[in-house]
CHARMM internal coordinates of N, CA and C (Angstrom, degrees):
IC EDIT
DIST 1 N 1 CA 1.4706
DIST 1 CA 1 C 1.5891
ANGL 1 N 1 CA 1 C 109.93
DIST 1 C 2 N 1.2422
ANGL 1 CA 1 C 2 N 109.86
DIHE 1 N 1 CA 1 C 2 N 136.29
DIST 2 N 2 CA 1.5042
ANGL 1 C 2 N 2 CA 116.93
DIHE 1 CA 1 C 2 N 2 CA -176.60
DIST 2 CA 2 C 1.5745
ANGL 2 N 2 CA 2 C 108.18
DIHE 1 C 2 N 2 CA 2 C -90.06
DIST 2 C 3 N 1.3391
ANGL 2 CA 2 C 3 N 114.70
DIHE 2 N 2 CA 2 C 3 N 139.75
DIST 3 N 3 CA 1.4729
ANGL 2 C 3 N 3 CA 114.40
DIHE 2 CA 2 C 3 N 3 CA -176.51
DIST 3 CA 3 C 1.5420
ANGL 3 N 3 CA 3 C 111.28
DIHE 2 C 3 N 3 CA 3 C -87.41
DIST 3 C 4 N 1.2199
ANGL 3 CA 3 C 4 N 114.65
DIHE 3 N 3 CA 3 C 4 N 165.62
DIST 4 N 4 CA 1.4863
ANGL 3 C 4 N 4 CA 124.47
DIHE 3 CA 3 C 4 N 4 CA 178.67
DIST 4 CA 4 C 1.5336
ANGL 4 N 4 CA 4 C 110.56
DIHE 3 C 4 N 4 CA 4 C -56.16
DIST 4 C 5 N 1.3889
ANGL 4 CA 4 C 5 N 112.53
DIHE 4 N 4 CA 4 C 5 N -43.97
DIST 5 N 5 CA 1.4781
ANGL 4 C 5 N 5 CA 115.60
DIHE 4 CA 4 C 5 N 5 CA -179.77
DIST 5 CA 5 C 1.5274
ANGL 5 N 5 CA 5 C 110.63
DIHE 4 C 5 N 5 CA 5 C -68.83
DIST 5 C 6 N 1.3187
ANGL 5 CA 5 C 6 N 120.98
DIHE 5 N 5 CA 5 C 6 N -34.94
DIST 6 N 6 CA 1.4137
ANGL 5 C 6 N 6 CA 123.84
DIHE 5 CA 5 C 6 N 6 CA 173.81
DIST 6 CA 6 C 1.5349
ANGL 6 N 6 CA 6 C 113.10
DIHE 5 C 6 N 6 CA 6 C -57.17
DIST 6 C 7 N 1.3119
ANGL 6 CA 6 C 7 N 112.65
DIHE 6 N 6 CA 6 C 7 N -46.43
DIST 7 N 7 CA 1.4948
ANGL 6 C 7 N 7 CA 119.60
DIHE 6 CA 6 C 7 N 7 CA 177.77
DIST 7 CA 7 C 1.5156
ANGL 7 N 7 CA 7 C 109.91
DIHE 6 C 7 N 7 CA 7 C -61.67
DIST 7 C 8 N 1.2947
ANGL 7 CA 7 C 8 N 118.93
DIHE 7 N 7 CA 7 C 8 N -44.61
DIST 8 N 8 CA 1.4880
ANGL 7 C 8 N 8 CA 120.90
DIHE 7 CA 7 C 8 N 8 CA -176.99
DIST 8 CA 8 C 1.5576
ANGL 8 N 8 CA 8 C 107.53
DIHE 7 C 8 N 8 CA 8 C -65.31
DIST 8 C 9 N 1.3122
ANGL 8 CA 8 C 9 N 116.67
DIHE 8 N 8 CA 8 C 9 N -47.67
DIST 9 N 9 CA 1.4313
ANGL 8 C 9 N 9 CA 120.28
DIHE 8 CA 8 C 9 N 9 CA 176.81
DIST 9 CA 9 C 1.5537
ANGL 9 N 9 CA 9 C 113.70
DIHE 8 C 9 N 9 CA 9 C -59.12
DIST 9 C 10 N 1.2591
ANGL 9 CA 9 C 10 N 118.66
DIHE 9 N 9 CA 9 C 10 N -40.13
DIST 10 N 10 CA 1.3995
ANGL 9 C 10 N 10 CA 122.02
DIHE 9 CA 9 C 10 N 10 CA 178.02
DIST 10 CA 10 C 1.5585
ANGL 10 N 10 CA 10 C 109.67
DIHE 9 C 10 N 10 CA 10 C -68.71
DIST 10 C 11 N 1.2451
ANGL 10 CA 10 C 11 N 119.86
DIHE 10 N 10 CA 10 C 11 N -40.28
DIST 11 N 11 CA 1.4361
ANGL 10 C 11 N 11 CA 124.96
DIHE 10 CA 10 C 11 N 11 CA 176.98
DIST 11 CA 11 C 1.4977
ANGL 11 N 11 CA 11 C 111.93
DIHE 10 C 11 N 11 CA 11 C -58.34
DIST 11 C 12 N 1.3331
ANGL 11 CA 11 C 12 N 116.68
DIHE 11 N 11 CA 11 C 12 N -52.31
DIST 12 N 12 CA 1.4264
ANGL 11 C 12 N 12 CA 124.38
DIHE 11 CA 11 C 12 N 12 CA 175.80
DIST 12 CA 12 C 1.5308
ANGL 12 N 12 CA 12 C 115.34
DIHE 11 C 12 N 12 CA 12 C -56.20
DIST 12 C 13 N 1.3834
ANGL 12 CA 12 C 13 N 110.55
DIHE 12 N 12 CA 12 C 13 N -46.82
DIST 13 N 13 CA 1.4524
ANGL 12 C 13 N 13 CA 116.34
DIHE 12 CA 12 C 13 N 13 CA 177.24
DIST 13 CA 13 C 1.5381
ANGL 13 N 13 CA 13 C 113.48
DIHE 12 C 13 N 13 CA 13 C -57.60
DIST 13 C 14 N 1.4183
ANGL 13 CA 13 C 14 N 115.39
DIHE 13 N 13 CA 13 C 14 N -52.63
DIST 14 N 14 CA 1.4084
ANGL 13 C 14 N 14 CA 120.27
DIHE 13 CA 13 C 14 N 14 CA -174.30
DIST 14 CA 14 C 1.5896
ANGL 14 N 14 CA 14 C 109.42
DIHE 13 C 14 N 14 CA 14 C -62.43
DIST 14 C 15 N 1.2988
ANGL 14 CA 14 C 15 N 118.61
DIHE 14 N 14 CA 14 C 15 N -37.67
DIST 15 N 15 CA 1.4435
ANGL 14 C 15 N 15 CA 120.22
DIHE 14 CA 14 C 15 N 15 CA 178.01
DIST 15 CA 15 C 1.5447
ANGL 15 N 15 CA 15 C 110.33
DIHE 14 C 15 N 15 CA 15 C -65.87
DIST 15 C 16 N 1.3394
ANGL 15 CA 15 C 16 N 117.57
DIHE 15 N 15 CA 15 C 16 N -42.57
DIST 16 N 16 CA 1.4409
ANGL 15 C 16 N 16 CA 119.14
DIHE 15 CA 15 C 16 N 16 CA -177.45
DIST 16 CA 16 C 1.5058
ANGL 16 N 16 CA 16 C 109.85
DIHE 15 C 16 N 16 CA 16 C -68.65
DIST 16 C 17 N 1.3262
ANGL 16 CA 16 C 17 N 113.94
DIHE 16 N 16 CA 16 C 17 N -41.46
DIST 17 N 17 CA 1.5264
ANGL 16 C 17 N 17 CA 116.27
DIHE 16 CA 16 C 17 N 17 CA -175.75
DIST 17 CA 17 C 1.4836
ANGL 17 N 17 CA 17 C 115.07
DIHE 16 C 17 N 17 CA 17 C -76.27
DIST 17 C 18 N 1.3788
ANGL 17 CA 17 C 18 N 117.82
DIHE 17 N 17 CA 17 C 18 N -38.70
DIST 18 N 18 CA 1.4509
ANGL 17 C 18 N 18 CA 120.37
DIHE 17 CA 17 C 18 N 18 CA -169.36
DIST 18 CA 18 C 1.5575
ANGL 18 N 18 CA 18 C 113.56
DIHE 17 C 18 N 18 CA 18 C -115.78
DIST 18 C 19 N 1.3547
ANGL 18 CA 18 C 19 N 117.44
DIHE 18 N 18 CA 18 C 19 N -9.31
DIST 19 N 19 CA 1.4538
ANGL 18 C 19 N 19 CA 121.85
DIHE 18 CA 18 C 19 N 19 CA -169.49
DIST 19 CA 19 C 1.4302
ANGL 19 N 19 CA 19 C 111.87
DIHE 18 C 19 N 19 CA 19 C 83.76
DIST 19 C 20 N 1.2946
ANGL 19 CA 19 C 20 N 113.80
DIHE 19 N 19 CA 19 C 20 N 162.41
DIST 20 N 20 CA 1.4873
ANGL 19 C 20 N 20 CA 123.31
DIHE 19 CA 19 C 20 N 20 CA -170.59
DIST 20 CA 20 C 1.5533
ANGL 20 N 20 CA 20 C 109.05
DIHE 19 C 20 N 20 CA 20 C -69.15
DIST 20 C 21 N 1.3525
ANGL 20 CA 20 C 21 N 118.71
DIHE 20 N 20 CA 20 C 21 N -44.34
DIST 21 N 21 CA 1.4596
ANGL 20 C 21 N 21 CA 114.89
DIHE 20 CA 20 C 21 N 21 CA 178.63
DIST 21 CA 21 C 1.4949
ANGL 21 N 21 CA 21 C 118.50
DIHE 20 C 21 N 21 CA 21 C -63.67
DIST 21 C 22 N 1.2442
ANGL 21 CA 21 C 22 N 115.97
DIHE 21 N 21 CA 21 C 22 N -41.22
DIST 22 N 22 CA 1.4586
ANGL 21 C 22 N 22 CA 120.88
DIHE 21 CA 21 C 22 N 22 CA 177.10
DIST 22 CA 22 C 1.5401
ANGL 22 N 22 CA 22 C 112.48
DIHE 21 C 22 N 22 CA 22 C -65.54
DIST 22 C 23 N 1.4089
ANGL 22 CA 22 C 23 N 114.27
DIHE 22 N 22 CA 22 C 23 N -42.52
DIST 23 N 23 CA 1.4332
ANGL 22 C 23 N 23 CA 118.62
DIHE 22 CA 22 C 23 N 23 CA 178.99
DIST 23 CA 23 C 1.5102
ANGL 23 N 23 CA 23 C 111.39
DIHE 22 C 23 N 23 CA 23 C -65.00
DIST 23 C 24 N 1.3068
ANGL 23 CA 23 C 24 N 118.83
DIHE 23 N 23 CA 23 C 24 N -39.03
DIST 24 N 24 CA 1.4873
ANGL 23 C 24 N 24 CA 122.35
DIHE 23 CA 23 C 24 N 24 CA -179.44
DIST 24 CA 24 C 1.5584
ANGL 24 N 24 CA 24 C 106.88
DIHE 23 C 24 N 24 CA 24 C -68.82
DIST 24 C 25 N 1.2841
ANGL 24 CA 24 C 25 N 117.05
DIHE 24 N 24 CA 24 C 25 N -40.11
DIST 25 N 25 CA 1.4960
ANGL 24 C 25 N 25 CA 120.28
DIHE 24 CA 24 C 25 N 25 CA 178.86
DIST 25 CA 25 C 1.4912
ANGL 25 N 25 CA 25 C 112.14
DIHE 24 C 25 N 25 CA 25 C -64.76
DIST 25 C 26 N 1.3431
ANGL 25 CA 25 C 26 N 116.74
DIHE 25 N 25 CA 25 C 26 N -38.45
DIST 26 N 26 CA 1.4913
ANGL 25 C 26 N 26 CA 120.32
DIHE 25 CA 25 C 26 N 26 CA 174.77
DIST 26 CA 26 C 1.5250
ANGL 26 N 26 CA 26 C 109.60
DIHE 25 C 26 N 26 CA 26 C -61.50
DIST 26 C 27 N 1.3175
ANGL 26 CA 26 C 27 N 117.60
DIHE 26 N 26 CA 26 C 27 N -53.42
DIST 27 N 27 CA 1.4989
ANGL 26 C 27 N 27 CA 119.75
DIHE 26 CA 26 C 27 N 27 CA 178.50
DIST 27 CA 27 C 1.4598
ANGL 27 N 27 CA 27 C 112.60
DIHE 26 C 27 N 27 CA 27 C -61.10
DIST 27 C 28 N 1.2909
ANGL 27 CA 27 C 28 N 122.70
DIHE 27 N 27 CA 27 C 28 N -38.07
DIST 28 N 28 CA 1.4736
ANGL 27 C 28 N 28 CA 121.50
DIHE 27 CA 27 C 28 N 28 CA 178.51
DIST 28 CA 28 C 1.5153
ANGL 28 N 28 CA 28 C 111.80
DIHE 27 C 28 N 28 CA 28 C -65.59
DIST 28 C 29 N 1.3819
ANGL 28 CA 28 C 29 N 115.82
DIHE 28 N 28 CA 28 C 29 N -38.59
DIST 29 N 29 CA 1.5165
ANGL 28 C 29 N 29 CA 118.68
DIHE 28 CA 28 C 29 N 29 CA 177.74
DIST 29 CA 29 C 1.4962
ANGL 29 N 29 CA 29 C 107.26
DIHE 28 C 29 N 29 CA 29 C -66.70
DIST 29 C 30 N 1.2965
ANGL 29 CA 29 C 30 N 122.44
DIHE 29 N 29 CA 29 C 30 N -40.75
DIST 30 N 30 CA 1.4017
ANGL 29 C 30 N 30 CA 124.80
DIHE 29 CA 29 C 30 N 30 CA -177.64
DIST 30 CA 30 C 1.5233
ANGL 30 N 30 CA 30 C 110.60
DIHE 29 C 30 N 30 CA 30 C -64.62
DIST 30 C 31 N 1.3649
ANGL 30 CA 30 C 31 N 114.23
DIHE 30 N 30 CA 30 C 31 N -43.44
DIST 31 N 31 CA 1.5208
ANGL 30 C 31 N 31 CA 118.30
DIHE 30 CA 30 C 31 N 31 CA 176.39
DIST 31 CA 31 C 1.5313
ANGL 31 N 31 CA 31 C 110.18
DIHE 30 C 31 N 31 CA 31 C -61.33
DIST 31 C 32 N 1.3340
ANGL 31 CA 31 C 32 N 115.35
DIHE 31 N 31 CA 31 C 32 N -45.98
DIST 32 N 32 CA 1.4379
ANGL 31 C 32 N 32 CA 118.67
DIHE 31 CA 31 C 32 N 32 CA -178.02
DIST 32 CA 32 C 1.4979
ANGL 32 N 32 CA 32 C 110.08
DIHE 31 C 32 N 32 CA 32 C -62.68
DIST 32 C 33 N 1.3496
ANGL 32 CA 32 C 33 N 118.69
DIHE 32 N 32 CA 32 C 33 N -42.56
DIST 33 N 33 CA 1.5540
ANGL 32 C 33 N 33 CA 117.88
DIHE 32 CA 32 C 33 N 33 CA -179.46
DIST 33 CA 33 C 1.4706
ANGL 33 N 33 CA 33 C 110.73
DIHE 32 C 33 N 33 CA 33 C -68.69
DIST 33 C 34 N 1.3147
ANGL 33 CA 33 C 34 N 122.15
DIHE 33 N 33 CA 33 C 34 N -33.71
DIST 34 N 34 CA 1.4121
ANGL 33 C 34 N 34 CA 120.62
DIHE 33 CA 33 C 34 N 34 CA 177.03
DIST 34 CA 34 C 1.5653
ANGL 34 N 34 CA 34 C 113.33
DIHE 33 C 34 N 34 CA 34 C -70.86
DIST 34 C 35 N 1.2527
ANGL 34 CA 34 C 35 N 114.35
DIHE 34 N 34 CA 34 C 35 N -33.64
DIST 35 N 35 CA 1.4126
ANGL 34 C 35 N 35 CA 120.71
DIHE 34 CA 34 C 35 N 35 CA 179.02
DIST 35 CA 35 C 1.6142
ANGL 35 N 35 CA 35 C 108.85
DIHE 34 C 35 N 35 CA 35 C -66.46
DIST 35 C 36 N 1.3821
ANGL 35 CA 35 C 36 N 109.13
DIHE 35 N 35 CA 35 C 36 N -47.23
DIST 36 N 36 CA 1.4798
ANGL 35 C 36 N 36 CA 115.38
DIHE 35 CA 35 C 36 N 36 CA -178.72
DIST 36 CA 36 C 1.4917
ANGL 36 N 36 CA 36 C 111.92
DIHE 35 C 36 N 36 CA 36 C -62.08
DIST 36 C 37 N 1.3385
ANGL 36 CA 36 C 37 N 114.95
DIHE 36 N 36 CA 36 C 37 N -36.71
DIST 37 N 37 CA 1.4941
ANGL 36 C 37 N 37 CA 120.02
DIHE 36 CA 36 C 37 N 37 CA -178.15
DIST 37 CA 37 C 1.5619
ANGL 37 N 37 CA 37 C 112.57
DIHE 36 C 37 N 37 CA 37 C -87.25
DIST 37 C 38 N 1.3687
ANGL 37 CA 37 C 38 N 113.75
DIHE 37 N 37 CA 37 C 38 N 9.33
DIST 38 N 38 CA 1.4559
ANGL 37 C 38 N 38 CA 120.56
DIHE 37 CA 37 C 38 N 38 CA 178.78
DIST 38 CA 38 C 1.6034
ANGL 38 N 38 CA 38 C 108.56
DIHE 37 C 38 N 38 CA 38 C 52.26
DIST 38 C 39 N 1.2652
ANGL 38 CA 38 C 39 N 119.27
DIHE 38 N 38 CA 38 C 39 N 41.88
DIST 39 N 39 CA 1.4864
ANGL 38 C 39 N 39 CA 122.15
DIHE 38 CA 38 C 39 N 39 CA 175.57
DIST 39 CA 39 C 1.5190
ANGL 39 N 39 CA 39 C 108.48
DIHE 38 C 39 N 39 CA 39 C -86.61
DIST 39 C 40 N 1.2999
ANGL 39 CA 39 C 40 N 118.24
DIHE 39 N 39 CA 39 C 40 N 75.42
DIST 40 N 40 CA 1.4825
ANGL 39 C 40 N 40 CA 124.98
DIHE 39 CA 39 C 40 N 40 CA -175.99
DIST 40 CA 40 C 1.4779
ANGL 40 N 40 CA 40 C 112.05
DIHE 39 C 40 N 40 CA 40 C -57.36
DIST 40 C 41 N 1.2825
ANGL 40 CA 40 C 41 N 121.29
DIHE 40 N 40 CA 40 C 41 N -33.60
DIST 41 N 41 CA 1.4925
ANGL 40 C 41 N 41 CA 122.74
DIHE 40 CA 40 C 41 N 41 CA -179.90
DIST 41 CA 41 C 1.5731
ANGL 41 N 41 CA 41 C 110.97
DIHE 40 C 41 N 41 CA 41 C -72.14
DIST 41 C 42 N 1.2793
ANGL 41 CA 41 C 42 N 117.62
DIHE 41 N 41 CA 41 C 42 N -25.87
DIST 42 N 42 CA 1.4940
ANGL 41 C 42 N 42 CA 119.18
DIHE 41 CA 41 C 42 N 42 CA -175.68
DIST 42 CA 42 C 1.5317
ANGL 42 N 42 CA 42 C 112.73
DIHE 41 C 42 N 42 CA 42 C -99.68
DIST 42 C 43 N 1.2637
ANGL 42 CA 42 C 43 N 119.37
DIHE 42 N 42 CA 42 C 43 N -18.45
DIST 43 N 43 CA 1.4503
ANGL 42 C 43 N 43 CA 121.63
DIHE 42 CA 42 C 43 N 43 CA -179.12
DIST 43 CA 43 C 1.5533
ANGL 43 N 43 CA 43 C 111.91
DIHE 42 C 43 N 43 CA 43 C -55.32
DIST 43 C 44 N 1.2974
ANGL 43 CA 43 C 44 N 120.83
DIHE 43 N 43 CA 43 C 44 N -51.42
DIST 44 N 44 CA 1.4835
ANGL 43 C 44 N 44 CA 119.83
DIHE 43 CA 43 C 44 N 44 CA -177.58
DIST 44 CA 44 C 1.5136
ANGL 44 N 44 CA 44 C 110.18
DIHE 43 C 44 N 44 CA 44 C -57.87
DIST 44 C 45 N 1.3482
ANGL 44 CA 44 C 45 N 118.50
DIHE 44 N 44 CA 44 C 45 N -41.17
DIST 45 N 45 CA 1.5108
ANGL 44 C 45 N 45 CA 119.15
DIHE 44 CA 44 C 45 N 45 CA 179.09
DIST 45 CA 45 C 1.5162
ANGL 45 N 45 CA 45 C 112.58
DIHE 44 C 45 N 45 CA 45 C -61.06
DIST 45 C 46 N 1.3278
ANGL 45 CA 45 C 46 N 117.94
DIHE 45 N 45 CA 45 C 46 N -43.75
DIST 46 N 46 CA 1.4618
ANGL 45 C 46 N 46 CA 121.00
DIHE 45 CA 45 C 46 N 46 CA -177.67
DIST 46 CA 46 C 1.5634
ANGL 46 N 46 CA 46 C 108.50
DIHE 45 C 46 N 46 CA 46 C -71.68
DIST 46 C 47 N 1.3052
ANGL 46 CA 46 C 47 N 118.65
DIHE 46 N 46 CA 46 C 47 N -34.31
DIST 47 N 47 CA 1.4795
ANGL 46 C 47 N 47 CA 121.71
DIHE 46 CA 46 C 47 N 47 CA 174.37
DIST 47 CA 47 C 1.5757
ANGL 47 N 47 CA 47 C 109.73
DIHE 46 C 47 N 47 CA 47 C -63.85
DIST 47 C 48 N 1.3225
ANGL 47 CA 47 C 48 N 117.86
DIHE 47 N 47 CA 47 C 48 N -42.38
DIST 48 N 48 CA 1.3934
ANGL 47 C 48 N 48 CA 120.55
DIHE 47 CA 47 C 48 N 48 CA -176.29
DIST 48 CA 48 C 1.5642
ANGL 48 N 48 CA 48 C 107.04
DIHE 47 C 48 N 48 CA 48 C -71.46
DIST 48 C 49 N 1.3176
ANGL 48 CA 48 C 49 N 118.89
DIHE 48 N 48 CA 48 C 49 N -37.42
DIST 49 N 49 CA 1.4248
ANGL 48 C 49 N 49 CA 121.01
DIHE 48 CA 48 C 49 N 49 CA 176.28
DIST 49 CA 49 C 1.4554
ANGL 49 N 49 CA 49 C 111.83
DIHE 48 C 49 N 49 CA 49 C -59.62
DIST 49 C 50 N 1.3558
ANGL 49 CA 49 C 50 N 119.52
DIHE 49 N 49 CA 49 C 50 N -47.54
DIST 50 N 50 CA 1.3727
ANGL 49 C 50 N 50 CA 123.60
DIHE 49 CA 49 C 50 N 50 CA 175.47
DIST 50 CA 50 C 1.5217
ANGL 50 N 50 CA 50 C 112.49
DIHE 49 C 50 N 50 CA 50 C -52.87
DIST 50 C 51 N 1.3279
ANGL 50 CA 50 C 51 N 116.91
DIHE 50 N 50 CA 50 C 51 N -51.68
DIST 51 N 51 CA 1.4691
ANGL 50 C 51 N 51 CA 121.25
DIHE 50 CA 50 C 51 N 51 CA -176.21
DIST 51 CA 51 C 1.5762
ANGL 51 N 51 CA 51 C 107.82
DIHE 50 C 51 N 51 CA 51 C -65.28
DIST 51 C 52 N 1.3214
ANGL 51 CA 51 C 52 N 117.34
DIHE 51 N 51 CA 51 C 52 N -36.60
DIST 52 N 52 CA 1.4797
ANGL 51 C 52 N 52 CA 116.64
DIHE 51 CA 51 C 52 N 52 CA 178.76
DIST 52 CA 52 C 1.4867
ANGL 52 N 52 CA 52 C 115.09
DIHE 51 C 52 N 52 CA 52 C -68.74
DIST 52 C 53 N 1.3335
ANGL 52 CA 52 C 53 N 116.58
DIHE 52 N 52 CA 52 C 53 N -35.15
DIST 53 N 53 CA 1.4687
ANGL 52 C 53 N 53 CA 124.55
DIHE 52 CA 52 C 53 N 53 CA 174.05
DIST 53 CA 53 C 1.6049
ANGL 53 N 53 CA 53 C 108.70
DIHE 52 C 53 N 53 CA 53 C -60.88
DIST 53 C 54 N 1.2524
ANGL 53 CA 53 C 54 N 112.82
DIHE 53 N 53 CA 53 C 54 N -43.01
DIST 54 N 54 CA 1.5411
ANGL 53 C 54 N 54 CA 116.89
DIHE 53 CA 53 C 54 N 54 CA 177.40
DIST 54 CA 54 C 1.5311
ANGL 54 N 54 CA 54 C 110.91
DIHE 53 C 54 N 54 CA 54 C -63.00
DIST 54 C 55 N 1.3401
ANGL 54 CA 54 C 55 N 115.53
DIHE 54 N 54 CA 54 C 55 N -42.72
DIST 55 N 55 CA 1.4909
ANGL 54 C 55 N 55 CA 118.43
DIHE 54 CA 54 C 55 N 55 CA 179.70
DIST 55 CA 55 C 1.5065
ANGL 55 N 55 CA 55 C 107.91
DIHE 54 C 55 N 55 CA 55 C -66.67
DIST 55 C 56 N 1.3441
ANGL 55 CA 55 C 56 N 119.01
DIHE 55 N 55 CA 55 C 56 N -43.72
DIST 56 N 56 CA 1.4571
ANGL 55 C 56 N 56 CA 121.14
DIHE 55 CA 55 C 56 N 56 CA -174.93
DIST 56 CA 56 C 1.6444
ANGL 56 N 56 CA 56 C 107.58
DIHE 55 C 56 N 56 CA 56 C -65.21
DIST 56 C 57 N 1.2375
ANGL 56 CA 56 C 57 N 114.43
DIHE 56 N 56 CA 56 C 57 N -39.03
DIST 57 N 57 CA 1.5229
ANGL 56 C 57 N 57 CA 120.45
DIHE 56 CA 56 C 57 N 57 CA 179.54
DIST 57 CA 57 C 1.5076
ANGL 57 N 57 CA 57 C 109.86
DIHE 56 C 57 N 57 CA 57 C -61.56
DIST 57 C 58 N 1.4065
ANGL 57 CA 57 C 58 N 117.66
DIHE 57 N 57 CA 57 C 58 N -33.80
DIST 58 N 58 CA 1.4525
ANGL 57 C 58 N 58 CA 118.63
DIHE 57 CA 57 C 58 N 58 CA 178.52
DIST 58 CA 58 C 1.5358
ANGL 58 N 58 CA 58 C 111.47
DIHE 57 C 58 N 58 CA 58 C -91.56
DIST 58 C 59 N 1.3362
ANGL 58 CA 58 C 59 N 115.86
DIHE 58 N 58 CA 58 C 59 N 9.13
DIST 59 N 59 CA 1.5156
ANGL 58 C 59 N 59 CA 117.66
DIHE 58 CA 58 C 59 N 59 CA 178.87
DIST 59 CA 59 C 1.5178
ANGL 59 N 59 CA 59 C 113.26
DIHE 58 C 59 N 59 CA 59 C 69.94
DIST 59 C 60 N 1.2497
ANGL 59 CA 59 C 60 N 119.19
DIHE 59 N 59 CA 59 C 60 N 22.56
DIST 60 N 60 CA 1.4123
ANGL 59 C 60 N 60 CA 121.70
DIHE 59 CA 59 C 60 N 60 CA 179.22
DIST 60 CA 60 C 1.5513
ANGL 60 N 60 CA 60 C 118.45
DIHE 59 C 60 N 60 CA 60 C -89.48
DIST 60 C 61 N 1.3103
ANGL 60 CA 60 C 61 N 116.54
DIHE 60 N 60 CA 60 C 61 N -12.28
DIST 61 N 61 CA 1.4768
ANGL 60 C 61 N 61 CA 122.56
DIHE 60 CA 60 C 61 N 61 CA 178.76
DIST 61 CA 61 C 1.5714
ANGL 61 N 61 CA 61 C 104.75
DIHE 60 C 61 N 61 CA 61 C -83.86
DIST 61 C 62 N 1.3179
ANGL 61 CA 61 C 62 N 113.82
DIHE 61 N 61 CA 61 C 62 N 128.79
DIST 62 N 62 CA 1.4312
ANGL 61 C 62 N 62 CA 118.97
DIHE 61 CA 61 C 62 N 62 CA 176.66
DIST 62 CA 62 C 1.5968
ANGL 62 N 62 CA 62 C 107.30
DIHE 61 C 62 N 62 CA 62 C -73.14
DIST 62 C 63 N 1.2685
ANGL 62 CA 62 C 63 N 113.13
DIHE 62 N 62 CA 62 C 63 N 153.77
DIST 63 N 63 CA 1.5483
ANGL 62 C 63 N 63 CA 118.88
DIHE 62 CA 62 C 63 N 63 CA 178.89
DIST 63 CA 63 C 1.5146
ANGL 63 N 63 CA 63 C 104.60
DIHE 62 C 63 N 63 CA 63 C -65.07
DIST 63 C 64 N 1.3613
ANGL 63 CA 63 C 64 N 109.55
DIHE 63 N 63 CA 63 C 64 N 144.15
DIST 64 N 64 CA 1.4762
ANGL 63 C 64 N 64 CA 118.58
DIHE 63 CA 63 C 64 N 64 CA 175.97
DIST 64 CA 64 C 1.4334
ANGL 64 N 64 CA 64 C 111.49
DIHE 63 C 64 N 64 CA 64 C -65.86
DIST 64 C 65 N 1.3854
ANGL 64 CA 64 C 65 N 120.44
DIHE 64 N 64 CA 64 C 65 N 139.77
DIST 65 N 65 CA 1.4347
ANGL 64 C 65 N 65 CA 119.29
DIHE 64 CA 64 C 65 N 65 CA 172.31
DIST 65 CA 65 C 1.4607
ANGL 65 N 65 CA 65 C 116.20
DIHE 64 C 65 N 65 CA 65 C -56.34
DIST 65 C 66 N 1.2883
ANGL 65 CA 65 C 66 N 122.65
DIHE 65 N 65 CA 65 C 66 N 147.26
DIST 66 N 66 CA 1.4750
ANGL 65 C 66 N 66 CA 123.24
DIHE 65 CA 65 C 66 N 66 CA 176.42
DIST 66 CA 66 C 1.4900
ANGL 66 N 66 CA 66 C 106.65
DIHE 65 C 66 N 66 CA 66 C -92.29
DIST 66 C 67 N 1.3143
ANGL 66 CA 66 C 67 N 117.05
DIHE 66 N 66 CA 66 C 67 N 129.22
DIST 67 N 67 CA 1.5572
ANGL 66 C 67 N 67 CA 123.32
DIHE 66 CA 66 C 67 N 67 CA 174.48
DIST 67 CA 67 C 1.4744
ANGL 67 N 67 CA 67 C 109.07
DIHE 66 C 67 N 67 CA 67 C -93.65
DIST 67 C 68 N 1.3305
ANGL 67 CA 67 C 68 N 115.51
DIHE 67 N 67 CA 67 C 68 N 132.88
DIST 68 N 68 CA 1.4348
ANGL 67 C 68 N 68 CA 122.86
DIHE 67 CA 67 C 68 N 68 CA 176.01
DIST 68 CA 68 C 1.5001
ANGL 68 N 68 CA 68 C 112.14
DIHE 67 C 68 N 68 CA 68 C -103.30
END
COOR INIT
IC SEED 1 N 1 CA 1 C
IC BUILD
């Protein structure tokens, strides 16, 4: 199972690397594929990733804390 922090990190990474539009398309495609394959355990993670990418694209995700 993927953690919330992993999803946040992934969302921020995808937006920074690919831009918001491509990152959202990637997550939408993943969500669609998981839904079509009836992968019930994975659908919530892909939905959360999509929502977090949208939040990251709008600058609503706070910076992750730095660990020393």
